[in-house]
C-alpha positions as CSV (number, residue, x, y, z in Angstrom):
1,M,81.3,-217.6,144.4
2,T,78.0,-218.2,143.5
3,G,75.0,-217.0,143.5
4,A,73.4,-218.3,146.3
5,E,76.7,-217.8,148.6
6,R,77.3,-214.1,148.3
7,K,76.4,-211.8,150.6
8,A,75.0,-208.4,148.8
9,R,71.4,-208.4,148.4
10,V,70.1,-205.3,145.5
11,L,67.6,-203.0,145.4
12,V,66.5,-201.0,142.4
13,T,64.2,-198.3,142.8
14,A,61.5,-197.5,141.1
15,S,58.7,-194.6,139.4
16,G,57.3,-194.5,136.6
17,K,58.1,-191.3,136.0
18,G,60.5,-187.9,138.0
19,G,59.4,-186.0,141.0
20,V,58.1,-188.9,142.9
21,G,61.2,-188.5,145.6
22,K,62.9,-191.5,144.5
23,T,66.1,-190.0,144.5
24,A,65.6,-189.5,148.1
25,V,64.0,-192.1,149.8
26,A,66.9,-193.7,148.2
27,V,69.7,-191.5,149.6
28,N,67.7,-191.8,152.7
29,L,66.8,-195.6,152.7
30,A,70.8,-196.3,152.2
31,V,71.8,-193.4,155.3
32,A,69.5,-195.2,157.1
33,L,70.8,-199.2,156.8
34,A,74.3,-197.7,157.2
35,R,73.2,-196.5,160.2
36,A,72.4,-199.4,161.3
37,G,75.6,-201.6,160.8
38,R,74.8,-202.4,157.6
39,R,77.8,-202.0,154.4
40,T,76.0,-200.2,152.1
41,M,77.0,-199.0,148.8
42,L,75.0,-196.5,146.4
43,V,75.1,-196.9,142.8
44,D,73.3,-193.7,141.4
45,C,73.3,-194.7,137.1
46,D,71.3,-191.9,135.7
47,F,74.2,-190.7,132.5
48,G,71.9,-187.8,131.6
49,L,70.7,-186.4,135.4
50,A,72.4,-186.9,138.0
51,D,71.1,-186.3,141.8
52,A,72.4,-188.4,143.9
53,A,75.6,-187.1,144.6
54,I,74.5,-183.5,145.4
55,M,71.8,-184.8,148.2
56,F,75.2,-186.6,150.0
57,G,77.3,-183.0,149.3
58,V,79.8,-184.7,147.2
59,N,81.3,-182.8,145.2
60,A,83.3,-186.6,142.8
61,P,85.7,-186.0,139.9
62,T,85.0,-189.4,138.5
63,T,81.6,-191.4,138.1
64,I,79.7,-194.0,136.4
65,E,80.7,-192.5,132.3
66,D,84.7,-192.9,133.7
67,V,83.8,-196.6,134.1
68,M,81.8,-197.5,131.9
69,N,84.1,-195.6,129.1
70,A,87.0,-197.7,130.5
71,R,88.5,-194.6,131.7
72,V,89.0,-195.5,135.4
73,P,87.8,-198.9,137.3
74,L,85.7,-199.4,139.9
75,D,87.2,-199.3,142.5
76,A,88.7,-195.0,141.9
77,A,84.9,-193.9,141.5
78,I,83.6,-195.5,144.5
79,T,83.7,-192.3,147.0
80,P,82.9,-192.9,151.3
81,T,80.3,-190.4,152.2
82,E,80.1,-188.9,155.8
83,D,77.0,-190.8,156.3
84,G,79.1,-193.9,156.3
85,V,77.7,-194.7,152.6
86,L,80.0,-195.7,149.4
87,L,79.0,-193.7,146.5
88,V,79.3,-194.4,143.1
89,P,78.6,-191.1,141.4
90,G,75.6,-190.8,138.2
91,A,76.5,-188.9,135.7
92,S,75.5,-185.1,135.0
93,G,74.4,-183.4,131.1
94,S,76.2,-187.0,129.3
95,T,75.8,-187.6,126.4
96,T,77.0,-191.6,127.2
97,A,74.8,-194.1,126.2
98,A,73.1,-196.1,129.5
99,D,72.8,-198.8,127.1
100,L,75.9,-200.4,126.3
101,A,77.1,-203.2,124.2
102,K,77.5,-206.2,126.0
103,P,81.5,-206.3,126.8
104,D,81.1,-203.0,128.5
105,R,78.5,-204.7,130.6
106,R,80.2,-207.5,131.9
107,R,83.4,-205.3,132.7
108,L,80.5,-202.8,134.9
109,A,79.4,-206.5,136.2
110,E,83.1,-207.3,137.0
111,G,83.9,-204.3,139.0
112,F,81.2,-204.6,141.0
113,R,81.4,-209.2,141.3
114,R,84.1,-208.1,143.7
115,H,82.0,-206.6,146.7
116,A,79.4,-209.5,146.3
117,D,80.5,-211.3,149.8
118,V,81.1,-207.7,151.7
119,L,78.6,-205.5,151.2
120,D,75.2,-205.6,152.8
121,Y,73.1,-203.9,150.6
122,L,73.9,-202.3,147.0
123,I,71.5,-200.1,146.4
124,V,70.7,-198.8,142.7
125,D,68.8,-195.8,141.2
126,P,68.3,-196.3,137.6
127,P,66.7,-193.3,135.9
128,A,62.9,-192.7,136.0
129,G,60.5,-193.8,133.1
130,I,59.9,-197.0,131.9
131,Q,62.9,-197.0,129.3
132,P,63.9,-200.3,127.6
133,Q,67.2,-199.6,130.1
134,T,65.9,-198.7,133.1
135,M,63.3,-201.7,132.6
136,R,66.5,-204.5,131.9
137,L,68.7,-202.4,135.6
138,L,64.9,-203.3,137.5
139,A,65.0,-206.7,136.2
140,M,68.7,-207.0,137.8
141,S,67.9,-207.4,141.3
142,D,67.2,-208.8,144.2
143,R,63.9,-206.5,144.8
144,I,62.6,-204.0,143.3
145,L,61.2,-201.3,145.4
146,L,58.4,-199.1,143.9
147,V,57.6,-195.2,145.2
148,L,54.4,-194.3,144.0
149,T,52.4,-190.9,145.1
150,G,48.7,-190.4,145.1
151,E,49.0,-187.9,141.6
152,P,47.1,-189.6,139.1
153,T,49.8,-189.0,137.0
154,A,52.4,-191.1,138.3
155,F,50.2,-193.0,139.8
156,M,48.8,-194.9,136.5
157,N,52.7,-194.2,135.1
158,A,53.8,-196.7,138.3
159,Y,51.1,-198.9,137.3
160,A,53.1,-199.5,133.5
161,T,56.4,-200.0,135.1
162,V,55.1,-203.1,136.8
163,K,53.1,-204.4,133.9
164,L,56.0,-204.0,131.9
165,L,58.0,-206.0,135.0
166,A,56.0,-208.8,135.4
167,L,54.7,-209.2,131.8
168,D,58.6,-208.2,129.8
169,H,61.0,-209.3,131.8
170,G,59.2,-211.6,134.5
171,C,59.2,-209.5,137.9
172,T,55.8,-209.9,140.3
173,R,58.0,-209.0,143.8
174,I,57.8,-205.3,144.6
175,S,58.2,-203.8,147.2
176,V,56.2,-200.1,147.7
177,I,56.7,-197.5,149.7
178,A,54.5,-194.6,149.6
179,N,55.3,-190.8,149.7
180,M,54.8,-187.3,149.8
181,V,50.9,-188.9,151.9
182,D,49.9,-186.5,154.8
183,S,50.0,-190.3,157.2
184,E,50.8,-193.8,157.2
185,V,46.7,-194.4,156.6
186,S,46.7,-191.9,154.0
187,G,49.3,-193.9,153.1
188,R,48.2,-197.5,153.4
189,D,44.0,-196.6,151.1
190,L,46.8,-195.7,148.6
191,F,48.6,-198.7,148.4
192,G,45.0,-200.8,148.8
193,R,44.1,-199.0,145.4
194,F,47.7,-199.3,143.9
195,H,47.7,-203.3,144.9
196,D,44.2,-203.4,143.2
197,V,44.5,-202.2,140.9
198,A,47.5,-204.2,139.9
199,S,46.4,-207.6,140.9
200,R,43.1,-207.9,139.1
201,F,44.9,-207.4,136.3
202,L,48.6,-208.4,136.8
203,P,50.5,-211.7,138.1
204,S,51.7,-209.3,141.1
205,E,53.5,-209.9,144.4
206,L,52.7,-206.9,145.9
207,D,53.9,-206.1,149.1
208,Y,54.0,-202.2,150.7
209,L,57.3,-201.4,152.4
210,G,55.7,-198.6,154.5
211,S,55.1,-194.2,153.8
212,L,57.3,-191.2,153.9
213,P,55.2,-187.9,154.7
214,R,54.8,-184.7,153.2
215,D,58.1,-183.5,155.5
216,E,58.9,-180.3,154.1
217,H,62.1,-181.1,155.6
218,M,62.6,-183.2,152.8
219,R,63.1,-180.0,150.2
220,M,64.9,-178.2,153.1
221,A,67.8,-181.2,153.6
222,I,67.9,-181.1,149.7
223,M,68.8,-177.9,149.6
224,R,71.5,-177.9,151.9
225,K,72.8,-180.4,149.8
226,R,72.4,-183.2,152.5
227,P,70.4,-186.4,153.3
228,C,67.1,-185.6,155.5
229,L,68.6,-188.0,158.2
230,A,72.3,-185.6,158.6
231,A,70.5,-181.8,158.0
232,Y,67.1,-183.2,160.0
233,P,66.7,-186.7,162.7
234,E,64.6,-185.1,164.6
235,S,62.0,-184.5,161.4
236,R,58.9,-187.0,160.6
237,A,60.5,-187.1,157.3
238,S,63.7,-188.9,159.0
239,A,61.6,-191.1,161.9
240,A,59.2,-192.9,159.2
241,V,63.2,-193.8,156.5
242,L,64.4,-195.5,159.6
243,R,61.2,-196.9,160.0
244,L,60.8,-198.3,156.2
245,A,64.1,-199.7,157.3
246,H,63.9,-201.3,160.1
247,A,60.9,-203.2,158.3
248,F,63.0,-203.3,154.8
249,E,65.5,-205.7,157.3
250,T,62.4,-208.0,158.1
251,I,61.8,-209.0,154.5
252,D,63.0,-212.6,153.3
253,M,65.0,-211.7,150.7
254,P,66.7,-214.7,149.9
255,P,69.7,-214.4,146.3
256,C,67.4,-214.0,143.3
257,P,69.4,-214.7,139.4
258,G,68.5,-210.2,138.9
259,G,70.8,-209.9,141.5
260,S,72.5,-212.6,140.3
261,R,72.7,-210.6,137.3
262,F,73.8,-207.7,138.2
263,F,77.3,-209.7,139.7
264,G,77.9,-211.0,136.2
265,L,78.0,-214.1,138.6
266,E,75.7,-216.1,135.8
267,H,78.4,-215.8,132.8
268,S,81.2,-217.0,136.0
269,N,78.5,-219.4,136.3
270,G,78.7,-220.8,133.1
271,V,75.4,-219.1,132.4
272,D,75.7,-216.4,129.0
């Protein structure tokens, strides 16, 4: 298999800080893509405060920490959900370092490699913030999905994320999702302001994927330990997620070197 032949596209969610709804976006987008008939896997790469399994209502005994510590193979940690998404749960309260040595990262990549021509989408949800290991995960993708809110510190931290990705990792193509906005007009305005700032100072190519409204149903769904699409399918938030998934499928997304690195394909092709 070469990077050009793999079927799966690697999407990695990003946010400059916690509290912007990044994991909820990842979970519900994964459900929407799965309902559209796309074979979708969500990998929670948080090693301390993993939330994806909670939002799916899954109590998984095996997590990505067990895989990284070589206690089980990757397939033993893959948990089917009733929403049609294959989940690799993250770890909560773990002391395992996320920044593993090169042989450990290669072993993890080899576990995912067998899924590279089976999945349609592999959504990776890393920890929030701009830690080096999070930046490396973002760079190992075919497309970065930046979750943006209008809260001033979240706005500036999102800018810092784009700056590091562009200048330190050469990642300039980023799709932006405006979250917790009052309307689609507000979402476009928020993206416009962010785009103006980023394009003025950075070599970035930002495209607007769409928005999610400020909707109490999203919080209520989390309290019920269910994706909003499943718990409140008629809500404004669920309708917006479906629009995002539809918009996402119209994006031309060729396989990129970053996504090939996630599967370790550059190593298998003789590039170290």
